[in-house]
C-alpha positions as CSV (number, residue, x, y, z in Angstrom):
1,M,122.6,106.9,134.8
2,V,120.3,105.4,132.4
3,G,120.7,101.8,132.0
4,V,120.7,100.8,128.4
5,S,120.7,97.0,128.3
6,D,124.2,95.4,127.2
7,R,122.4,92.8,125.3
8,N,120.9,95.4,123.0
9,V,123.7,97.9,122.7
10,N,125.3,96.2,119.7
11,E,122.0,95.1,118.1
12,R,122.3,96.2,114.4
13,F,119.9,99.3,113.7
14,I,119.3,99.9,109.9
15,L,117.8,103.3,109.1
16,F,115.9,103.8,105.7
17,G,115.8,107.4,104.9
18,N,117.1,110.3,103.1
19,S,120.7,110.6,104.4
20,G,122.0,113.9,106.1
21,N,118.5,115.4,106.4
22,R,117.1,116.7,109.8
23,R,115.4,113.3,110.7
24,T,118.3,111.1,110.2
25,T,120.7,113.3,111.6
26,G,118.3,113.9,114.6
27,L,118.1,110.1,115.1
28,Q,121.9,109.7,114.6
29,E,122.7,112.3,117.3
30,A,120.3,110.7,119.8
31,R,122.0,107.4,119.4
32,S,125.4,109.1,119.8
33,R,124.2,110.9,123.2
34,L,122.9,107.5,124.4
35,K,126.2,105.8,123.6
36,L,124.5,103.6,121.0
37,P,126.2,102.7,118.0
38,P,125.2,104.8,114.9
39,A,122.7,103.2,112.7
40,V,123.5,101.8,109.3
41,E,122.0,104.2,106.9
42,I,120.7,103.0,103.5
43,S,119.3,105.9,101.5
44,Y,116.1,105.8,99.5
45,K,118.1,107.0,96.7
46,N,120.1,103.8,96.7
47,V,117.2,101.6,97.3
48,L,115.6,103.1,94.2
49,E,118.5,102.7,92.3
50,A,118.5,99.0,93.2
51,I,114.9,98.6,92.4
52,R,115.5,100.1,89.0
53,E,118.5,97.9,88.1
54,K,116.7,94.9,89.7
55,Q,119.3,94.2,92.2
56,S,118.4,92.6,95.5
57,L,119.0,94.1,99.0
58,G,121.9,91.9,99.6
59,E,123.5,93.2,96.4
60,L,122.7,96.7,97.4
61,M,124.3,96.1,100.8
62,A,127.5,95.0,98.9
63,R,127.7,98.0,97.0
64,I,127.3,100.1,100.0
65,A,130.1,98.2,101.6
66,I,132.5,99.0,98.6
67,Q,131.4,102.6,98.5
68,S,131.7,103.2,102.3
69,A,135.4,101.5,102.2
70,S,136.4,104.5,100.1
71,D,134.5,106.9,102.1
72,S,136.7,108.6,104.6
73,V,133.5,109.7,106.6
74,N,131.6,106.4,106.8
75,A,134.4,104.1,106.6
76,S,134.7,103.4,110.3
77,V,135.6,99.9,111.4
78,Y,132.1,99.5,113.1
79,M,130.4,100.5,110.0
80,Q,132.3,98.1,107.9
81,E,131.8,95.3,110.4
82,S,128.2,95.9,110.5
83,I,127.6,95.8,106.8
84,C,129.7,92.7,106.3
85,Q,127.7,91.2,108.9
86,L,124.5,92.0,107.6
87,Q,125.5,90.8,104.3
88,T,125.9,87.4,105.5
89,G,122.2,87.2,106.1
90,A,122.8,84.6,108.8
91,A,120.0,83.2,110.6
92,D,120.9,84.8,114.0
93,I,121.2,88.3,112.6
94,S,118.0,90.1,113.7
95,P,118.5,93.8,112.8
96,L,116.1,96.6,113.9
97,L,114.6,98.3,110.7
98,R,113.2,101.9,110.8
99,L,111.7,103.7,107.8
100,D,111.9,107.4,107.8
101,A,110.1,109.9,105.7
102,P,110.7,110.0,102.1
103,G,110.1,113.8,101.6
104,E,112.3,116.8,101.5
105,S,114.0,115.6,98.1
106,F,112.9,116.2,94.7
107,E,115.2,113.7,93.5
108,I,113.4,110.9,95.3
109,E,110.0,112.4,94.8
110,R,110.8,112.2,91.0
111,E,111.8,108.7,91.2
112,L,109.0,107.5,93.2
113,I,106.7,109.1,90.7
114,A,108.5,107.0,88.0
115,L,108.2,103.9,90.1
116,G,104.5,104.3,90.3
117,A,104.0,104.9,86.6
118,P,101.7,102.7,84.6
119,D,104.6,101.4,82.5
120,A,106.7,100.8,85.5
121,E,106.9,97.0,87.2
122,G,106.3,97.1,90.8
123,D,104.3,95.3,93.6
124,D,101.2,96.7,94.5
125,S,100.3,94.4,97.3
126,L,100.5,97.2,99.9
127,L,98.7,99.7,98.1
128,P,95.3,100.4,100.0
129,C,92.2,101.2,98.2
130,A,93.5,99.8,95.0
131,E,90.0,99.4,93.7
132,L,89.7,103.2,93.3
133,A,90.7,104.8,90.1
134,Y,93.3,107.4,89.8
135,G,93.7,110.2,87.3
136,P,95.8,109.9,84.3
137,G,99.5,109.5,85.1
138,I,102.6,109.9,83.3
139,L,105.0,107.6,82.0
140,A,108.3,106.6,83.9
141,A,110.4,108.5,81.4
142,E,108.4,111.5,81.7
143,A,108.7,111.3,85.5
144,R,112.4,111.4,85.2
145,G,112.2,114.4,83.1
146,L,110.3,116.6,85.5
147,L,112.1,119.6,86.4
148,E,112.1,120.8,90.1
149,Q,109.6,123.9,90.7
150,H,109.4,125.2,94.4
151,G,106.3,123.8,96.1
152,R,104.7,122.3,93.0
153,I,102.6,119.3,93.7
154,W,103.4,116.4,91.1
155,H,101.3,113.7,90.5
156,P,100.5,112.6,94.3
157,A,98.5,109.5,93.6
158,Q,101.3,108.2,91.3
159,W,103.7,109.2,93.8
160,F,102.2,107.1,96.6
161,R,101.7,104.1,94.3
162,G,105.5,104.3,93.8
163,Y,106.1,104.7,97.6
164,C,103.9,101.7,98.2
165,R,105.7,99.5,95.5
166,L,109.0,100.7,97.5
167,L,107.6,99.7,100.9
168,A,106.7,96.4,99.3
169,W,110.1,95.7,97.9
170,L,111.8,96.6,101.2
171,R,109.5,94.2,103.1
172,Q,110.0,91.3,101.0
173,E,113.7,91.8,100.6
174,A,114.1,92.3,104.2
175,A,112.2,89.2,105.0
176,Q,114.5,87.0,102.7
177,L,117.7,88.3,103.8
178,W,117.2,88.8,107.5
179,P,114.2,86.3,108.4
180,S,114.4,87.3,111.9
181,S,114.4,91.2,111.4
182,R,112.0,93.5,113.0
183,W,110.5,96.7,112.0
184,M,109.8,99.6,114.2
185,N,106.9,100.5,111.9
186,D,105.7,97.7,109.5
187,P,105.6,98.9,106.0
188,T,102.1,97.4,105.7
189,E,100.8,99.7,108.4
190,V,102.7,102.6,107.1
191,A,100.9,102.4,103.9
192,V,97.6,102.3,105.7
193,M,98.5,105.2,107.9
194,F,99.4,107.3,104.8
195,D,96.1,106.6,103.1
196,K,93.4,108.6,104.9
197,R,90.8,106.7,103.5
198,R,91.9,103.3,104.7
199,C,93.1,104.8,108.2
200,S,89.9,106.3,108.8
201,T,88.0,103.0,108.2
202,V,90.6,101.0,110.4
203,L,90.3,103.5,113.3
204,D,86.3,103.7,112.9
205,K,86.3,99.6,113.0
206,A,88.5,99.7,116.1
207,G,85.9,102.0,117.8
208,I,88.1,105.0,117.6
209,R,86.0,108.3,117.0
210,V,86.9,109.9,113.7
211,P,85.0,112.6,111.9
212,P,82.1,111.2,110.2
213,V,83.0,110.5,106.3
214,L,81.2,111.9,103.2
215,A,80.5,108.9,101.1
216,P,80.3,109.4,97.4
217,L,76.9,108.3,96.0
218,D,78.5,105.7,93.4
219,G,81.8,104.8,94.9
220,T,84.1,107.5,94.2
221,F,84.3,111.4,93.8
222,R,85.3,112.0,90.1
223,D,84.6,115.7,90.3
224,V,83.0,118.7,92.0
225,A,79.4,117.6,90.9
226,D,80.1,114.3,92.7
227,L,80.9,116.3,95.7
228,H,78.1,118.7,95.6
229,A,75.3,115.8,95.1
230,A,76.9,114.0,98.1
231,M,76.6,117.2,100.0
232,K,73.2,117.9,99.0
233,E,72.1,114.3,99.8
234,S,73.6,114.4,103.4
235,G,72.6,117.9,104.1
236,V,76.3,118.6,105.5
237,Y,77.8,122.0,103.8
238,R,81.0,122.4,105.8
239,L,83.7,119.7,105.0
240,F,87.3,119.0,105.0
241,V,88.3,117.7,101.6
242,K,91.9,115.9,101.9
243,I,94.0,114.5,99.2
244,F,94.2,110.8,100.4
245,C,97.9,110.6,100.7
246,G,99.0,114.2,101.7
247,S,100.8,115.2,105.0
248,G,101.7,118.7,106.4
249,A,98.5,120.2,105.4
250,S,99.4,119.6,101.5
251,G,96.3,119.1,99.6
252,V,93.8,120.0,102.3
253,I,90.8,122.3,101.9
254,A,88.4,123.5,104.7
255,Y,85.5,123.9,102.0
256,Q,81.9,125.3,102.8
257,V,78.9,126.2,100.6
258,H,76.2,128.3,101.8
259,P,73.1,126.1,101.4
260,R,70.9,129.2,100.5
261,T,73.0,131.6,98.6
262,R,75.4,128.9,97.1
263,A,78.4,131.3,98.0
264,E,81.5,129.1,98.6
265,L,84.6,129.6,100.7
266,A,87.8,127.5,100.7
267,V,90.6,128.0,103.1
268,T,93.7,125.9,101.9
269,T,97.4,126.0,101.5
270,I,96.8,125.0,97.6
271,G,98.0,127.7,95.4
272,T,96.9,127.6,91.8
273,E,98.1,129.4,88.6
274,I,97.7,129.2,85.0
275,V,101.1,128.8,83.3
276,H,101.3,128.6,79.4
277,G,97.7,127.6,79.3
278,Q,98.0,124.9,82.0
279,R,96.8,125.1,85.6
280,M,99.3,124.0,88.1
281,Y,99.0,123.5,92.0
282,Y,101.5,124.4,94.5
283,N,102.0,124.4,98.2
284,A,101.7,127.9,98.8
285,G,103.5,128.0,102.3
286,R,100.5,130.0,103.7
287,L,96.8,129.7,104.0
288,R,94.8,131.2,101.3
289,R,91.0,132.0,101.0
290,Y,89.2,131.5,97.7
291,T,85.8,132.6,97.2
292,D,86.0,132.5,93.3
293,K,84.0,129.5,92.1
294,Q,86.2,128.9,89.1
295,D,89.3,128.6,91.1
296,I,87.6,126.4,93.9
297,H,86.2,124.1,91.5
298,A,89.3,123.6,89.5
299,T,91.2,122.9,92.7
300,L,88.5,120.3,94.0
301,G,88.2,118.8,90.6
302,W,92.1,118.4,90.4
303,L,92.0,116.7,94.0
304,C,89.1,114.4,93.1
305,S,91.1,113.3,90.1
306,E,93.8,112.3,92.3
307,G,91.6,110.8,95.0
308,V,90.1,112.5,98.2
309,H,89.1,111.7,101.7
310,V,86.1,113.8,102.6
311,E,85.1,114.3,106.4
312,R,82.6,116.6,108.1
313,W,84.1,119.6,109.5
314,I,84.1,119.2,113.3
315,P,84.4,122.5,115.3
316,K,87.6,122.5,117.5
317,A,87.8,123.7,120.8
318,S,89.6,127.0,121.6
319,L,92.0,128.6,123.8
320,N,92.7,132.1,124.3
321,G,90.7,132.7,121.2
322,R,92.1,130.4,118.9
323,V,91.1,126.8,117.9
324,Y,93.5,124.1,118.7
325,D,94.2,120.3,118.1
326,V,97.1,118.2,119.5
327,R,99.9,116.4,117.9
328,Q,100.3,113.6,120.3
329,L,103.3,111.2,119.9
330,V,102.6,107.7,120.9
331,C,105.8,105.2,121.6
332,G,105.5,101.6,122.6
333,A,101.8,102.0,123.3
334,E,102.4,104.9,125.7
335,A,101.4,108.6,125.0
336,C,104.7,110.8,125.4
337,H,105.7,114.0,123.8
338,A,102.7,116.6,122.8
339,V,102.3,119.7,121.3
340,L,99.2,121.9,121.3
341,R,98.7,123.6,117.9
342,L,96.6,126.8,118.1
343,S,95.2,128.9,115.0
344,R,92.8,131.5,114.0
345,S,92.0,129.4,110.8
346,P,90.8,125.8,110.8
347,I,94.1,124.4,109.7
348,T,96.6,124.3,112.5
349,N,99.8,122.8,111.1
350,L,102.9,124.5,112.9
351,H,104.8,125.3,109.5
352,L,102.0,127.8,108.6
353,R,103.3,130.1,111.5
354,N,100.6,128.8,113.9
355,E,101.3,129.0,117.5
356,R,102.5,126.0,119.6
357,L,102.1,125.2,123.5
358,L,103.3,122.2,125.2
359,L,100.3,120.1,126.2
360,E,101.3,119.9,129.9
361,G,101.8,123.7,130.1
362,A,98.7,124.8,128.2
363,G,96.4,124.9,131.4
364,L,94.0,122.6,129.9
365,P,91.8,120.6,132.3
366,Q,93.5,117.4,133.6
367,D,90.6,115.3,132.2
368,T,91.0,116.7,128.9
369,V,94.7,116.0,128.8
370,E,94.1,112.3,129.9
371,S,91.3,111.9,127.2
372,V,93.7,113.0,124.6
373,Q,96.4,110.8,125.6
374,Q,94.1,107.8,125.9
375,T,92.4,108.4,122.7
376,A,95.7,108.4,121.0
377,E,97.1,105.3,122.7
378,A,93.7,103.6,121.7
379,A,94.2,104.7,118.2
380,M,97.8,103.4,118.0
381,S,96.6,100.0,119.1
382,A,94.9,99.6,115.8
383,F,98.3,99.4,114.4
384,P,99.7,96.5,116.5
385,A,102.9,96.1,114.1
386,S,103.8,99.7,114.7
387,M,106.0,101.1,117.6
388,V,105.7,104.9,117.1
389,A,103.4,107.5,115.5
390,G,102.5,111.1,115.8
391,L,98.5,111.6,116.1
392,D,96.4,114.5,115.5
393,V,93.7,114.5,117.9
394,L,90.8,117.1,117.9
395,V,89.1,118.0,121.2
396,P,85.7,119.0,120.1
397,A,84.2,122.5,120.7
398,H,81.0,121.0,122.1
399,G,82.5,118.5,124.3
400,G,82.6,114.8,124.3
401,R,85.3,112.3,123.2
402,P,88.2,113.7,121.1
403,Y,88.5,112.6,117.5
404,V,91.6,111.4,115.9
405,L,92.1,113.1,112.6
406,D,95.3,111.6,111.4
407,V,98.0,108.9,112.2
408,N,101.3,110.1,110.9
409,P,103.8,107.4,110.7
410,F,106.6,109.7,110.6
411,G,105.1,112.2,113.0
412,D,107.9,112.2,115.6
413,L,109.9,115.5,114.1
414,L,109.0,117.7,117.1
415,Y,111.1,120.4,118.1
416,R,111.7,121.7,121.6
417,V,109.4,119.1,123.4
418,K,110.7,116.6,125.9
419,H,109.1,113.7,127.9
420,Q,110.7,112.8,131.3
421,G,113.7,114.8,130.0
422,W,114.1,113.1,126.7
423,N,113.5,114.4,123.1
424,P,111.4,112.4,121.0
425,Y,114.3,110.3,119.0
426,E,116.1,109.7,122.4
427,W,112.8,108.3,123.9
428,E,112.4,106.0,120.9
429,M,115.8,104.7,121.1
430,L,115.7,104.2,124.8
431,H,112.5,102.0,124.4
432,L,114.3,100.0,121.8
433,A,117.2,99.3,123.8
434,N,115.5,98.6,127.0
435,G,112.4,97.2,125.9
436,T,109.6,97.8,128.5
437,A,112.0,98.7,131.1
438,T,111.4,101.9,133.1
439,L,113.3,104.7,131.9
440,E,114.9,107.1,134.5
441,R,115.1,110.8,133.7
442,K,117.8,112.3,131.7
443,D,119.1,114.5,134.4
444,S,121.7,111.8,135.6
445,L,123.1,111.1,132.1
């Protein structure tokens, strides 16, 4: 039987997320299986309402307590006691705080765009690379009037500014209400992980191998001409152009230009159409190949206007005729769950119907597996205030040390993969409950 420390069983655990989605549900199920009390959920919807209405986190907690009292589902004695205790803000209350992904809700996306609007108030202290100019945004009222269009990518730079303002609000409010609280992943580091430009710089300074970055000649890529000028200057004609704050292959282009013929090829998940005279961009849900320069340049120009991270295209190692990289989860400084992502294209994300294998069952040489794990652990050490992240690790085709492509603060949503018998959420909760104690296998639970 796994021993969950009695001291930690009743420690309050607060989850900021989108209630009822697969992430929050998965985490609550893990806590239930481990006989841990449920997390107190505070939805991003409620947080954004509090920010908009200029309420404090304590006032928001009071509102949630009133609402839960009339809610037959959440009005358990434990939840009522938890919220009441947390409301007191007593000095000896030190809740654990977890941020979850803000995605999969257009209502939240729209409100974050509004929060990041140029006419909205907010704390930009957690916004990385604030010195870089972004494209023209929309006003808060315009943002709240946006209608959902499946897959459409709306104002990503403004969305990210709004998200960083939300993180800053949560960090400050939590520190005031619960001075002894602890974050699983500190909001400051979550913002840095999200910004590919800053994350790459942090990793590089820490001695982690990252793909070489193509630097703009005058500080920023404003348009395609800037990009082409940098390519000519560097002599690099195969690149990955990534929107600086994207995830899940959104806003990513594998781009190449033939140096002699000037023929161009872009492989991407970005779809583009002209609707009522306006070009729009959306996540196509599958890879597309563009050779028409008008479409390619329009898409690259739009990405540059929002802000891009541009890096050299490093050929990936292959297995059974397909290239691969590894999503390696690191929890508590230890590499744990891992999935090999295989593809016949340069973009390997699993939701694009690429194949997956468990790292331990893929038949890779043991030194390759260990190198991937050690690289991920070393990269995670560059974020000392964070406990868990999913790192995308590239094994180069021509040998040498692996590269770290991305650090995903919410990269623990991994299905059908276990480590020592536990799924990712169970493993994380055990680490929190037991600290550094050795975890026994699940078989005996």
